[in-house]
N, C-alpha and C positions, 0 to 999 in steps of 0.2 A: 446607834444606841447612845443616848445622852448619859454622861457620867456626872456623879456628884462633884461638888466644888472641891472637896478634898483631893479627889483623884486628878481633877483638872490642874490643881495647884501642883500636885506631885509631878505630873507629866511636864508641866512648864519648867519646874525646877530641874528635872532630869534632862530636858533639852538644853538648858543653860549649862549644865555640867558637861554635856557632850561637846557643846560649842567651845567651852574653855579648855577642854582636853585636847582640842586641835585635830581630832579624827586621825591621828597617826596610830597605827595598831599597837605598837609596844607602849608608847607613852599614854595612849588613850586608856588601855586596860589598867596600867599602873595607877593612873590618876583616879580612875573609877574605883579601884580597890581601896585606895586611901579614903575615898568618900564612904565606901561601904563599911569600913571599920569605925567611922566616927558618927554616921547618921543614926538617928533614933526614929526616923520616919519609916514605919514598917512597909508601907506601900512602895516607897522609894527603894528600900532594900531589895524587895522582890524584883522591881524593874532592873536595878543594877545587876543583881545576880543572874537574871535571865540574859541580859545583854552580854555580860562578861562570859557566861557559859557558851553562848552561841558564837562568840568570836575567839574564844581561847580554849574552852574546856569541852568542845563538842564530842570528843571521844572518851570522856571520863564519866562513868556511871556514878561515882561517889559525889561528883559535883551536883548532878541533877537530883540525887537522893537527898542531899542537903537542902536544895531548893524545895523539894517535895515536902520535907518535914516542916520547913518554915511556913509554907502555904497551909498545911494541915493545922498548924498551931493558930493561924490567923483566921481561919474560916469561922470558928465559934465566936471570935471577938468582933466580927464584922458589924459595923454600925448601921448598915442599910443593905437591902437586897442587892443593890447594884455593886456595892463594895464586895459583898460575898461572891457575886458573879465574877468580879475581877480576880479574887483569890482562887476560886475554883478553876477559872480558865487557865491561870498560870500553873496550877497544880496539874491539870490535864496535860499541859505543854511539857512540864518537867517529866512526867511519867512517860509521855510519848518519846521524848529524847532518850530516856533510859532504855526503852524498847529499841530505838534506832541503834544505840551503841551495842546492845546485846546482839542485834541482828548482824551488825558489821563484824562482830567477833565470832559469829557462827553459833551462838547460844540461842537456838530457835525457840525452845520452850519458854525461856524467860522473855524473849522478845514478844511472843504471842500473848503471854499473860499481861505484860505492860500495855500492849496495844488495846487489849480488851478492857483493862481498867480505865485507860484514857477514854476509850469509846463510851463507857458507861457514864463517865462524868460529863462528857460533851452532850450525851443524850439527856441527862438530868437537867442541864442548864439550857437545853434547846439551842446549842451553838451549831448551826448548820455548817459553817465553815470548818469547824473542828471535826464534825462528823465526816465531812467530805475528805479531809486529810487522813483521818484514821482508817476509813474504808480503803483508801488508796494504799496506805502502809500495809494493811493486812493483805490486800491483793498482791503487793510486791513480795510479801513473805511466801504466799502460795506459789508465786511465779518462780522464786528461788528454789522451791521444793519440786518444781516440775509439774505442779497441779494446775495446769493451764485453765481448765473449766472454772475452778474456784477462784483463780486469779481474775479471770474475765468477769465473773459474777460480782466480785467486790469492786472492780473498776467501774462496772455498769452502775452499781449502787451509788458510788461516789459521783458518777456522771449525772445520774438523775437528780441527786441532791443539789449539785452545783448548777445544773440547768434551771431547776425550779427556783433557786435563789438568785438567778440572774448573774451568777458568778462566771463571767466570760473567761477570766484568767484561769480559774479552777477547771472549767470545762476544757480549755486548751491543754492543761496539764494531763487530764484524763486521756485525751486523744493521743498525747505523746506516749503515755505509759502503754496504751493498747498497741501503738506503733512499735514499741520496743519488744513486745511479745512476738509480733510478726518478724521483726528484725532478727531476733534470736532463733526463730524457726526458718531463717533464710528465705522468707517470702518478701523479697525486696519491694515488689510492686505495691503490696498492701501496706507495708511499712511506710513507704514514701507517701502513699495516699493519706495515712493518718498523721504523719509528720507535717504534711502540707496543710491539713485541716487545723492542726494545732498551731501552726505558724500563722494562718489566717486569723484565728481568734486572738492569739496573743498580741498580734500587731494592732488589732482593734482595741485591746486592753492596754496598749503602750507598755507591755511588760518586756522591756529590752533585755533585762537580766535573763529571763527564761527563754526568750527568742534566741539568744546566743547558744543555749543548750541544744535547741532544736537544730540550728545550723550545724552544730557539732555532730549531732546524730545523723543528719543527712550526709555529712562528710564521711562518717564511718561506713555508711552503706557503699559509697563510691570507693572507699579504701578496700573493702572486702571484694569489690568487683575488679580491683586492680586498676581503676581509673584514677590515677594519682593527681591528674590536673584538676578534675572536679573536686576530689577529696581535699586537696590543698586549698582550693578556692573557698569551700564552705567552712572548713575548720579555721582557716585564717580569718574569715569574716566573723566567726564566733569569737575568736581570740581578741580581735580588735574591739568588738562590743564589750567584752568582759573587762579589758584594760580601760576602756573609756569610762565604764561605770565603777571602776575600782573593785571589781569582783575578782580578787586575786585567787580565790579558791578554785573557781572554774577556769580562770585564765591559765593557772599552772597546769591543769590537766590538758587543756587545748594545746598549750605549748609543747607538752610531752607528746601529744598525738602527732603534731607536725614533725617533731624530731623522729618519731617512729616511721613516718612516711619517707623521710630522707634516708633513714637507716635501711629500710626495705630496698631502696634504690641504690644502696651502697655509696651514697653521698655522705661519707662519714664526717667531713669537716662541718657541713651544715647541720647534721644530726647532733654533733657535740655542741654546736652553738645554741641550738634550741633546748637541749637537755640541761645545759648550764643555766639558761634563762628559767627553765622549769624549777631548778634547784633554788635560784635566787628568789623567785616568787613564793615558793613554799616556805623558805626561811623567814621571809618578811611576815608571814602569817603564823610562824612557829607550827606549821601543819606537818606533824611528824610523819604521817603516812605518805604525804606528798614528797617530803624530803627523802624518805627511804626509797620511794619509787624512782625519783630522779637520779639518786646515786646508783641504783641498780641499772638504770638505762645507760648512764655514763660508763659504768663498768662493762656492760655488754659491748659497747662500741670500742672501748679501749682494748678489750680482749681481742676483738676482731682485727684491730690494726697493730697488734703486737705490743701494746703498752701494758705489760702484765702487772708491773708494780702499782701503777695507778689503778688498774682494774681491781687488784687485790685489796688495796686500801679502801676504795669506794664500796666494794661489796661487803667488807667487814663492817663499815659504818651502817650500810643499809640493813644488814642482818641484825645489828645491835638495836636499831630502831624498831624493826619488826618484832624482835623478841620482847622488847619493852612493851609494845602495844598488844602482843599476844595474838597475832594473826597467823594461824598455822599455814594457810595457803601461801602467804607471802614469804614466810620463813622457809617454806619448802623451795620456792623459786630462788631465793638468795643463796641458800645452802647448795643447791644444785649448780648455780653459776660459780660459786667459790670453789666447789669440787673440780669443775672443769679448769679453772684458772690454776689451781694447785697442780693438777695433772700436767698442764702445759709447762709449768715451772719445774717439774720433776719432784715436787713435794708430795710423794705418794701417800704418806701417812696422813697429811692434812687432807688430801683428796678423799681418802677412805673415811676419815672422821666426818667430813662434811656430807659424804654420801649416806653415812649412817643417820645423821641428823635429817637429811632429806627423806629417807625412808620412814623415820619416826613421824615426821610431820605428815607424810603421805598417808600413813596408817591412821593418824589423828583425823585427817580430812575424811578418810573413808568411814571412820567411826561416826563422825559428825553427819556424813551423808546418810549412813544407815539410820541414825537417830532421827534425821529429818524424814526419812521414808516411813519410819514407824509412826511419827506424829501425823504424817499425811494419811496413813491407813486409819489411824485413830479418828482423825477429823472426818474422813470419809464415812467411817462406821457411824459416828454421831449424826452425821447429816442424813444417812439412810434411815437410821433409827427414828430420827425426828420426822422424816417424810412419811414413814410407815404409820407412826402415831397420829400424825395430822390426817392421813387418809382414813384411818379407822374412825377418828372423831367426826370427820365429815360424813362418812357413811351412816353413822348412828344418828346424826342430826338430820340427815335426809329422810330416814325412816320415820322419825318423830314428826317431822313436818308433813309427811305424806298422810299419816294417821289423822292429824289435826285437820288437814285439808279435807279429807273424806267426811269427817264429822261436821264440818262447818260449811260444806259446799252448797247445801240447800239454802243456807242463810245468805249466801253471797251472790246468788244468781242475779238478783236485782241490780247488783252493782257492776256486773260484767260489761254491760253496754257502755256505761260511763267510763270505766277503766280502759276498755278497749279503745274508745275514742281518744282518751288522753294518751294512751300508749302510741296510737297511730300518729297523733300530733307530735309527741315526744320523739318518736322514731324519725319522723320527717325533719324536725328541727335538728336532731342529732346528726342525721345523714347530711343535711346541708352544711352543718358546722364542720363535719369530717371532710366533706368535699373542699370546703374553703380552706381548711387547715392543710389538706394535702396539696392544694394548689399553691398556697403560700410557701409550704415546705419545698415544693418543686422549684418555685421561683427563687427561693433563698439558696437552694442547692446549686441551681444554674448560675446564680450570681457568684456563689463561692467558687464553682468550677472555673468560671470566666476569670475571676481574680487570681485564682491559683495558676491558671494557664498563663495569664499576663505576667505573674511573678516568675514562672519558669522561663518564659520568653525573655524577660528582663535579665535573668541570670545568664541565659545562653548568650544574649547580646553583649553582656559585660565580658564574658569569656572570649567571644569572638573579637571584641574591641581590644582586649588585652593581648590576644595572639597577634592581631593585626599590628598593634603597636610594637610588639617584639620583632615582627618581620620588618616593619619600616625602620626601626632602630638599627637592625642588622644591615639593611641595604644602605642606610645613611652612613653607617660606619664603613661599608664597602666603598662608598663615594669618597670618603676621606682617604682610603688606601689608594683608590684610583688617581685622585688628584696628586697624591704624594709621588706616584710613579710617573705621571706626565712630566715631560721635560720642563724645567723651571726657567724663570726669566734670565738667570745668570748665563745659561747656555745660549739662549736666543739673542741676548744683547751682544754676544761675541760674533754672532752671524751678521747682525745689522743693528745699529742703534735705533733705526727708524722702522718699526714693524708693528703689526697688531695680530692678535688671535681672538676671533669671535667664536666662543664655545658655548652652545646652548643645548644641553641634553634634553631629550623628550621626557625621560623619567629621571629617577634619582641618580642612577649610574648610566653611563653612555656607552654606545657601541662605536662611536667615533673616538679616535685618539690621534694625538700629534706627538712627534718624536724628533729629536735633533741631537747631533753630535759634531764636535769640532775636532778634527784630526790634528796630530802634531805636525803634519807636512802641509798645512795651509789649506785644507779642504773643509767645507762645511756640508754635512749630510743632513737633510731635513725631509720630513714625511708628514703627510696628512692622509689618514686612512678611515674607511667606513666599513665596519664589520657587519656580517650577516646579523640581522635583528637589532633590537635595542634593549634597554633595560638590563636586567641581570644576565641573560644569555650573551647579549652584545658586550657587556662589561667583561665577562670571562674571555671572550675572543680577543678583546682589546689588550687584556693582560698577557695573553698568549703571544700576540703579535709584537708587543713591546719587548717581551723577554727574548723572542727569537731575533729581533733587530739588534739587541745588545750583543747577542752571541755572534751573529754574522759580522756586524760592522766593528764593534768595539773589541771583541775577543779575537775573531779570525782575521780582522783588518782587511776586509773586502770593501773597496770603495767604488766599484764600477756599478752604475745604476741597474742595467739589465741583469747582471750577475747576482746582485743583491735580491732582486725580485724572484729570479729562478730558484735561488737557495731557500728563500722564505717560503715559496710555494711547496717545495719538497718537504720542508719541515712541517708545514700545516697539514699536508696530506698524510704524512707519517703519524703525526700526533693525533689526528682525528680518524685514523684508519680508513681513509677514503680510497676505494679500490676501483671505481668505475662509475658509469653513468647511473647505475641503480643505487649507489650509495648516497649518503647525505651530501648536500651541496654547501655546507658551511664554508665560509672563507671571508675574503675582504676585497674591497676596491681600494686603490691606493695611488697617490701621486707622490713620486720620490725625486728629489733633486740633489745633485752633487755639484756644489759651487766651488770651482778651483780659483781661489783668490790670487794665485800667482799670475795667471794669465787672464783673469776675469771671464772665464768660460763656465757655462752651466750645462751639465748633462742631465737630461730629463728622461725618466722611465715611468710609464703609467699603466695601471691595470684598471681600465674603464674610466678613470678620473683624469681629465686633461689639465694642462697648465696654460694660464693666460699671461701674456707679456704685454704691458702697456708702455708704448714709447711714442712721444710726440703726438699725443692725442689719438693714437690708433691702438686697437687691441688686436693682438695676434694670438690665435689659439693653436697650441701644440697638442695634437690628439694622442690619446693613450691607446694601447693595444686593447681590442674589444674582448677581453677575457679577464676573469677574476683571479685572485691568488687563492687557488683551491682547485678541486676537480670539477670540470665542467664537460669534458668529453673524453673518450678513450685515448685519442691522439693529442697529447699536449704539445703546443708550439712554444718555443722559447720566447721570452720577452725581448723587445727591442729597445734601443735608447736613441735619443736625439741630442746633438751637441748644439748649443746656442752661444753666440758671442754677446756678452753683456756690455752695456754702456752706462756710464754714470747717470743716475736719475731714472733708470728703468724701474718699473713696478712689476713685481711677480705676484700673481694671485693663485692660490690653490683653494678648492672648495669641494665639499661632499655634496650629494644631491638633495640634502634636506631643505636647503634654502629655496632652491628653484621649484621643488615639488610641493611646497606648502600651499594649501587651499586657503583662499581668502578674497579680499576685495569685495566690491558691491555684488558680484555675480557668483561668488563662492568658487572661483576657478583657480587653477594652478598659477603661480607667479611666472614660471618658466625662466630658461636661461637668458633669453634676450633681454628681459626686464632686469635681471641681475647684472648683466654686462653693462647695460645703460647706467645702472646705479654706480658701478665701479668707475665708469668713464666720467660721469658727472661729478663725482667726489674726488677724483684723482689728484687735484691740485691741493687738497687739504692735507694737514698733518695726519699721520697714520692713526693717532688716537682719535682724532675727530672723525676720520673715515669710519672707524669701528663704531663710534656712537651713532653716526648717521645710518649705517647698515642695520644696526640693532633696532633703532627706532622704526626704520622703514619696514623691517620684518614684523615688528609688533603691530604696526598700523595695518599692514596687509592682512595679518592673521585675524585681528579683531577678536570676535567671540568664537572663532573656530578652534578646535583642538589642534595642537601641534602634532603632526603625523610622523615625524622622524627627528633623529638627532640632527642638529645644525652646526656646521663648523666651517670657518673661513680663515685663511691666513693671508696676510698681505706683507710684502717685504720690499723696501726701497733700496736699490743698489747704491 
């Protein structure tokens, strides 16, 4: 609708004022109030009053009553029909807000009267948007009274008006309100269906502000189901949208809802964090109802964790706000909470006084509910009376029509053939239109269902990705712990200045591990082990083996190779409760060396994993016992050990099976031990660091595009 120049100028001036005010809530309203006091432009006064009211005085009937009187004064002075439309539209808005405030305070009769007056003005000026809003408000009023049929009837009226006007945003709102009815009736499936329809339309309308409310509603469904992961996801999504759009009113409520999720799970620190944020946002708006609710939430948590003084102070503030606003339901809640706190503190008189107030408010609520029920019965009676009158009128009209028809039928016979033909053509055309319309509707619904399903899949994918990230983060942290437990360079350098360790886990954490210890009497004990499995299970086994080696060698001072393996096997069997061949076969393969530097001798004991000694260009293999460290048979044999005399320049190599078992190369076959020994022999003249690099590159080249099948570990030590 095109507006006259005067109104265009006024709106331009209003926009400049908002820009200069800086859009900060407190400063903005203060600046606008100053302009309101000085301006003589009536249209601008109305614009300013409406904006200030919607941002500061939303719960004050007196404020909207003042705006109503100003608009009523201006209507007779309007210079043009469009200027009159502007004043009438703002008048209807002011009366509508008076109804909203009355509804919030439980004064149902006043609310209904205001809504009817506003509806009449919107009908007079043919404002379809206003009519859609008003029918929705009346529907909400019926819904509060429990009159679901009348609520749905008014929501459907609003829906028809908004669909006819092409108001996608308003249609989405109607779907949301219908969804809320099913939500309150605990019909979650229907509620979700309507919420998703609402979400689909509101996304088409780019109504981010309202989309956030729908996400919050979906979150509340999952909260009621006890599915706190989904509930937190949707409510937090709503909160982020609200914060992004600076919609602090709804952001404060979403923040409070997240706090309640943590309170329900007894995560009180997080609950307090979100309730304090709810309080901060409400204070920024000077939203007294929100401030009171946040204080009540904080008090509830503080009472549960034993901070009774803080809880008492917060509840008193909450109660004072609710008493100022005059909401019996909330006064009842705060007084009940304060009564409980006083009782815990031993202040029985205070507890009694608050209980009395609680009962008074409860009686007041009951009286209000009874009054609402009376209004509901009265409205139902009016509706039935009107229906009866309409039926009688229709019956009388039908009788008159029948008499006239009989009197005139002889005169109309000649027209029947033509009328019948026209009717047949009309029916045919109408039928084709209906078929086309139904087909289009089916296509549109199918399209909507597909998009809704895609949206749901997208939400589920985001949740799965979030969970997967949490798991990977946890395993990555476990890797840091595992690396911290593995023996560090400072210990290995005391064994030999010239060594390397090639350590390539298949997954984030490894089932292979290495361990070393230098004794006070000139011995060095070092180990390379391969635990059952890889990844997280293997990582747990490696931590177990590491811990037991510390206990056996460091604490119990056992330095003989075969005895260490026997003790380790006993501890593994006891820890895993392995009792025989039918039990689990978890354990580890290991190569263990005890190097006595006093006489340069090496004792080797192995469980499946050998030791290779390279001297003068020849490799000698010292075989291990063919049994793991763990249960493998009912009759366990003791481990054996081999003594080796070392010479300067000897190279000692220990390896797990991961390197030799890797698939790769041009034929995708295993590398095997022969190729590994040839690599060790061909690189033996190089410094140990360079040997490690060559082995690493050779493994990577062999593997190529194949997946790594196991953890890979190699240790080389030059004597």
